[in-house]
PASEBA-1860 file (N, C-alpha, C; in nm, 3 decimals):
! residues 156
1> MAATKDPR> 0.071/-0.093/0.006/0.017/0.001/-0.006/0.120/0.120/-0.004 ~ 0.046/0.218/-0.077/0.170/0.357/-0.098/0.107/0.454/0.037 ~ 0.180/0.499/0.075/0.211/0.581/0.193/0.113/0.730/0.127 ~ 0.044/0.778/0.229/-0.057/0.883/0.174/0.032/1.028/0.218 ~ 0.029/1.106/0.122/0.070/1.249/0.156/0.078/1.315/0.269 ~ -0.051/1.309/0.322/-0.098/1.342/0.457/-0.121/1.238/0.533 ~ -0.050/1.245/0.661/-0.097/1.142/0.756/-0.215/1.177/0.842 ~ -0.217/1.080/0.908/-0.351/1.079/1.025/-0.351/1.216/1.053
9> PCSIADAL> -0.450/1.280/1.039/-0.466/1.397/1.154/-0.494/1.364/1.287 ~ -0.390/1.407/1.418/-0.372/1.386/1.544/-0.375/1.444/1.626 ~ -0.399/1.501/1.747/-0.389/1.540/1.877/-0.239/1.506/1.911 ~ -0.188/1.396/1.919/-0.069/1.340/1.967/0.048/1.388/1.869 ~ 0.000/1.408/1.737/0.130/1.434/1.646/0.148/1.586/1.685 ~ 0.018/1.652/1.707/0.016/1.785/1.691/0.097/1.844/1.838 ~ 0.064/1.763/1.929/0.159/1.774/2.063/0.285/1.767/2.052 ~ 0.302/1.663/1.980/0.452/1.597/1.967/0.564/1.700/1.875
17> ALVGEKYS> 0.458/1.757/1.799/0.538/1.866/1.735/0.593/1.953/1.796 ~ 0.521/1.996/1.928/0.572/2.115/2.001/0.659/2.053/2.093 ~ 0.605/1.960/2.180/0.703/1.882/2.319/0.772/1.797/2.267 ~ 0.772/1.736/2.160/0.846/1.612/2.128/0.996/1.613/2.099 ~ 1.009/1.775/2.075/1.152/1.809/2.045/1.249/1.749/2.145 ~ 1.370/1.741/2.117/1.483/1.709/2.211/1.481/1.815/2.329 ~ 1.482/1.779/2.418/1.493/1.882/2.553/1.365/1.947/2.610 ~ 1.251/1.948/2.494/1.136/2.030/2.538/1.054/1.970/2.681
25> LLVLREVC> 1.085/1.831/2.690/0.969/1.745/2.801/1.102/1.771/2.920 ~ 1.213/1.791/2.923/1.313/1.788/2.997/1.309/1.952/3.074 ~ 1.277/2.029/2.966/1.280/2.152/3.032/1.122/2.185/3.111 ~ 1.033/2.097/3.094/0.918/2.124/3.147/0.945/2.059/3.289 ~ 1.000/1.926/3.277/1.056/1.880/3.379/1.092/1.985/3.522 ~ 1.207/2.028/3.454/1.290/2.141/3.554/1.199/2.217/3.595 ~ 1.118/2.310/3.509/1.069/2.430/3.558/0.956/2.371/3.624 ~ 0.863/2.263/3.611/0.768/2.211/3.744/0.856/2.162/3.843
33> LGNGRFDQ> 0.966/2.164/3.850/1.034/2.105/3.980/1.092/2.242/4.028 ~ 1.088/2.394/3.994/1.096/2.485/4.022/1.249/2.539/3.976 ~ 1.314/2.473/3.878/1.450/2.544/3.837/1.397/2.585/3.719 ~ 1.381/2.718/3.710/1.317/2.791/3.590/1.465/2.889/3.547 ~ 1.544/2.907/3.607/1.685/2.985/3.551/1.766/2.899/3.440 ~ 1.793/3.012/3.334/1.868/2.941/3.239/1.957/2.865/3.286 ~ 2.083/2.899/3.391/2.193/2.840/3.402/2.134/2.711/3.485 ~ 2.050/2.683/3.547/1.988/2.574/3.619/1.947/2.499/3.511
41> LVRNIGAP> 1.883/2.542/3.390/1.829/2.437/3.301/1.960/2.401/3.251 ~ 2.052/2.465/3.215/2.163/2.434/3.140/2.230/2.318/3.221 ~ 2.269/2.348/3.334/2.323/2.245/3.437/2.205/2.117/3.444 ~ 2.111/2.123/3.454/2.030/2.020/3.491/1.958/1.912/3.372 ~ 1.975/1.983/3.252/1.928/1.911/3.147/2.069/1.869/3.043 ~ 2.184/1.950/3.034/2.273/1.923/2.966/2.260/1.952/2.847 ~ 2.169/2.041/2.774/2.132/2.079/2.662/2.250/2.190/2.604 ~ 2.261/2.162/2.498/2.338/2.290/2.450/2.276/2.438/2.451
49> RDILATRL> 2.361/2.545/2.509/2.272/2.688/2.541/2.185/2.745/2.405 ~ 2.262/2.729/2.291/2.158/2.778/2.188/2.050/2.698/2.169 ~ 2.045/2.554/2.137/1.938/2.461/2.145/1.840/2.489/2.286 ~ 1.892/2.505/2.382/1.808/2.531/2.499/1.729/2.651/2.498 ~ 1.790/2.770/2.435/1.736/2.900/2.421/1.620/2.875/2.314 ~ 1.632/2.817/2.194/1.548/2.780/2.111/1.421/2.712/2.144 ~ 1.445/2.640/2.250/1.353/2.557/2.284/1.251/2.640/2.368 ~ 1.317/2.686/2.477/1.239/2.805/2.599/1.165/2.898/2.502
57> RRLVDAGI> 1.223/2.936/2.421/1.133/3.049/2.304/1.036/3.002/2.262 ~ 1.047/2.851/2.203/0.926/2.818/2.176/0.799/2.743/2.243 ~ 0.871/2.714/2.368/0.766/2.665/2.483/0.678/2.797/2.515 ~ 0.746/2.950/2.521/0.696/3.073/2.558/0.609/3.096/2.456 ~ 0.655/3.064/2.322/0.544/3.104/2.217/0.420/3.049/2.242 ~ 0.432/2.927/2.251/0.306/2.815/2.242/0.230/2.864/2.405 ~ 0.295/2.907/2.453/0.211/2.938/2.571/0.213/2.860/2.684 ~ 0.317/2.757/2.698/0.340/2.652/2.789/0.421/2.680/2.910
65> LTKRAYSE> 0.504/2.797/2.877/0.578/2.841/2.976/0.557/3.032/2.943 ~ 0.587/3.086/3.106/0.622/3.232/3.087/0.747/3.248/3.112 ~ 0.761/3.390/3.091/0.899/3.419/3.100/0.925/3.558/3.176 ~ 0.992/3.546/3.285/0.982/3.678/3.396/1.142/3.704/3.401 ~ 1.162/3.846/3.387/1.313/3.898/3.421/1.289/3.917/3.618 ~ 1.420/3.868/3.614/1.449/3.835/3.785/1.567/3.937/3.792 ~ 1.654/3.938/3.701/1.783/4.050/3.705/1.759/4.135/3.608 ~ 1.770/4.286/3.619/1.771/4.386/3.489/1.944/4.416/3.427
73> RPQRFEYR> 2.034/4.372/3.556/2.154/4.405/3.539/2.243/4.323/3.577 ~ 2.306/4.199/3.495/2.281/4.174/3.368/2.107/4.140/3.350 ~ 2.070/4.150/3.233/1.928/4.085/3.243/1.936/3.942/3.228 ~ 1.855/3.886/3.311/1.814/3.758/3.339/1.666/3.719/3.335 ~ 1.624/3.591/3.294/1.493/3.522/3.301/1.490/3.428/3.364 ~ 1.367/3.419/3.413/1.343/3.257/3.496/1.189/3.225/3.432 ~ 1.172/3.117/3.404/1.053/3.054/3.349/0.981/2.975/3.425 ~ 0.840/2.992/3.409/0.731/2.935/3.483/0.640/2.842/3.401
81> PTQAGLEL> 0.585/2.721/3.465/0.482/2.690/3.353/0.349/2.765/3.369 ~ 0.284/2.787/3.265/0.168/2.828/3.246/0.070/2.710/3.304 ~ -0.066/2.761/3.305/-0.165/2.639/3.269/-0.192/2.542/3.218 ~ -0.128/2.561/3.086/-0.135/2.449/2.973/0.002/2.387/3.033 ~ 0.110/2.447/3.076/0.257/2.386/3.115/0.197/2.275/3.236 ~ 0.150/2.322/3.326/0.084/2.267/3.461/0.008/2.139/3.421 ~ -0.037/2.161/3.303/-0.162/2.038/3.266/-0.077/1.907/3.196 ~ 0.045/1.940/3.126/0.132/1.822/3.097/0.244/1.787/3.214
89> EPVLMTLM> 0.217/1.818/3.335/0.240/1.725/3.432/0.229/1.606/3.483 ~ 0.090/1.571/3.459/0.077/1.422/3.457/0.153/1.360/3.348 ~ 0.163/1.397/3.236/0.233/1.350/3.130/0.344/1.306/3.158 ~ 0.430/1.404/3.209/0.579/1.366/3.265/0.564/1.256/3.356 ~ 0.487/1.262/3.452/0.476/1.170/3.584/0.419/1.027/3.526 ~ 0.335/1.032/3.429/0.326/0.906/3.348/0.450/0.834/3.320 ~ 0.545/0.922/3.216/0.651/0.891/3.157/0.774/0.877/3.242 ~ 0.761/0.905/3.336/0.848/0.874/3.459/0.802/0.735/3.535
97> AWGDRHLR> 0.701/0.721/3.542/0.650/0.584/3.596/0.694/0.488/3.493 ~ 0.654/0.494/3.356/0.684/0.384/3.257/0.811/0.347/3.251 ~ 0.919/0.484/3.261/1.073/0.450/3.256/1.076/0.361/3.350 ~ 1.059/0.371/3.485/1.092/0.321/3.603/1.083/0.191/3.606 ~ 0.963/0.164/3.529/0.897/0.010/3.532/0.991/-0.047/3.423 ~ 1.001/0.000/3.301/1.043/-0.059/3.184/1.180/-0.045/3.151 ~ 1.291/0.050/3.198/1.389/0.094/3.175/1.508/0.080/3.270 ~ 1.465/0.072/3.416/1.546/0.068/3.520/1.548/-0.077/3.537
105> HDESRPMV> 1.630/-0.162/3.500/1.641/-0.296/3.547/1.722/-0.337/3.655 ~ 1.763/-0.249/3.711/1.849/-0.239/3.841/1.764/-0.223/3.973 ~ 1.649/-0.160/3.950/1.547/-0.145/4.065/1.584/-0.003/4.104 ~ 1.676/0.063/4.076/1.681/0.198/4.121/1.610/0.308/4.063 ~ 1.546/0.413/4.120/1.520/0.504/4.058/1.564/0.654/4.079 ~ 1.594/0.731/3.992/1.675/0.857/4.033/1.548/0.947/4.113 ~ 1.438/0.923/4.100/1.358/1.037/4.161/1.236/0.974/4.201 ~ 1.171/0.999/4.316/1.034/0.951/4.393/0.976/1.115/4.384
113> IEHVCGNE> 0.824/1.074/4.336/0.767/1.176/4.361/0.661/1.180/4.456 ~ 0.636/1.234/4.574/0.538/1.243/4.686/0.437/1.337/4.659 ~ 0.283/1.264/4.708/0.169/1.332/4.690/0.165/1.404/4.810 ~ 0.056/1.506/4.822/0.032/1.579/4.920/0.010/1.473/5.055 ~ -0.083/1.337/5.013/-0.123/1.260/5.113/0.004/1.171/5.205 ~ 0.098/1.228/5.138/0.225/1.168/5.216/0.300/1.034/5.159 ~ 0.201/0.984/5.034/0.234/0.872/4.990/0.350/0.889/4.870 ~ 0.408/0.790/4.786/0.436/0.784/4.705/0.353/0.766/4.553
121> LVPVVTCR> 0.379/0.892/4.485/0.264/0.909/4.378/0.302/0.808/4.264 ~ 0.176/0.705/4.250/0.178/0.611/4.145/0.100/0.663/4.036 ~ 0.119/0.722/3.930/0.033/0.781/3.847/-0.090/0.694/3.768 ~ -0.214/0.695/3.745/-0.306/0.611/3.688/-0.407/0.651/3.595 ~ -0.417/0.631/3.512/-0.523/0.712/3.397/-0.631/0.669/3.428 ~ -0.739/0.734/3.459/-0.882/0.696/3.512/-0.987/0.743/3.406 ~ -1.092/0.682/3.398/-1.201/0.754/3.308/-1.273/0.876/3.412 ~ -1.280/0.968/3.335/-1.319/1.110/3.418/-1.494/1.064/3.465
129> ACGDPVHH> -1.565/0.995/3.384/-1.676/0.981/3.398/-1.743/0.856/3.509 ~ -1.631/0.780/3.492/-1.686/0.658/3.619/-1.573/0.621/3.691 ~ -1.434/0.688/3.689/-1.371/0.647/3.791/-1.290/0.521/3.768 ~ -1.329/0.455/3.691/-1.256/0.319/3.677/-1.086/0.336/3.604 ~ -1.022/0.281/3.654/-0.880/0.275/3.583/-0.911/0.245/3.436 ~ -0.830/0.306/3.319/-0.806/0.300/3.182/-0.726/0.149/3.129 ~ -0.780/0.079/3.058/-0.708/-0.041/3.005/-0.732/-0.068/2.876 ~ -0.585/-0.099/2.809/-0.614/-0.086/2.669/-0.752/-0.156/2.613
137> QDLTAHPQ> -0.786/-0.291/2.680/-0.906/-0.361/2.606/-1.005/-0.300/2.625 ~ -1.027/-0.179/2.691/-1.155/-0.135/2.742/-1.202/-0.031/2.639 ~ -1.070/0.019/2.559/-1.110/0.147/2.482/-1.157/0.098/2.306 ~ -1.238/0.190/2.265/-1.264/0.199/2.139/-1.242/0.331/2.075 ~ -1.190/0.350/1.971/-1.140/0.470/1.920/-1.243/0.503/1.803 ~ -1.304/0.633/1.805/-1.395/0.673/1.675/-1.324/0.752/1.582 ~ -1.258/0.747/1.498/-1.218/0.892/1.435/-1.334/0.982/1.380 ~ -1.298/1.103/1.411/-1.367/1.229/1.368/-1.340/1.316/1.289
145> VPGWTVAG> -1.232/1.250/1.171/-1.214/1.360/1.039/-1.269/1.257/0.919 ~ -1.334/1.341/0.863/-1.400/1.291/0.734/-1.294/1.213/0.666 ~ -1.321/1.093/0.587/-1.211/1.034/0.528/-1.114/0.950/0.615 ~ -1.154/0.947/0.727/-1.049/0.843/0.780/-1.129/0.733/0.876 ~ -1.055/0.624/0.886/-1.097/0.547/0.948/-0.999/0.495/1.075 ~ -1.018/0.408/1.147/-0.909/0.349/1.224/-0.797/0.309/1.197 ~ -0.848/0.212/1.072/-0.742/0.150/0.988/-0.646/0.254/0.917 ~ -0.706/0.381/0.878/-0.644/0.460/0.773/-0.744/0.552/0.710
153> PSAA> -0.682/0.591/0.602/-0.781/0.663/0.493/-0.886/0.554/0.476 ~ -1.034/0.618/0.424/-1.097/0.539/0.376/-1.080/0.538/0.229 ~ -1.116/0.460/0.119/-1.128/0.445/0.005/-1.202/0.600/-0.066 ~ -1.138/0.657/-0.148/-1.190/0.764/-0.226/-1.305/0.736/-0.293
END
């Protein structure tokens, strides 16, 4: 089967176009941890300064981070998550939990996140309507874009 010139319209692809660039989610991790100053970000992420500056600019332009001056001379800025940025935090927590389960074969974990209740956070995706945990076998996709089915583009 020939590839279509236009891939499936998808919010996952749209989100990854923004936060899927190398270092973008690590920037968000650090900013959510309270490390929003450029030098902290460079140190904790290990990204080249020019690439980090580009990622920060893009995340600010997209409304995921805000930029605020904390020093006039020299002019320096710190970054904080917006509401949109904070809404990505559960994605980070879920990705971290997946990495802990599937990539850490020595049982070590670089970080543990504690919930306000005092227990370790173990993120679970639940259905907003019924509150049940979400499992693959319980899901059914319903494409909403005309001309697309679950299997791909419908015949013209």
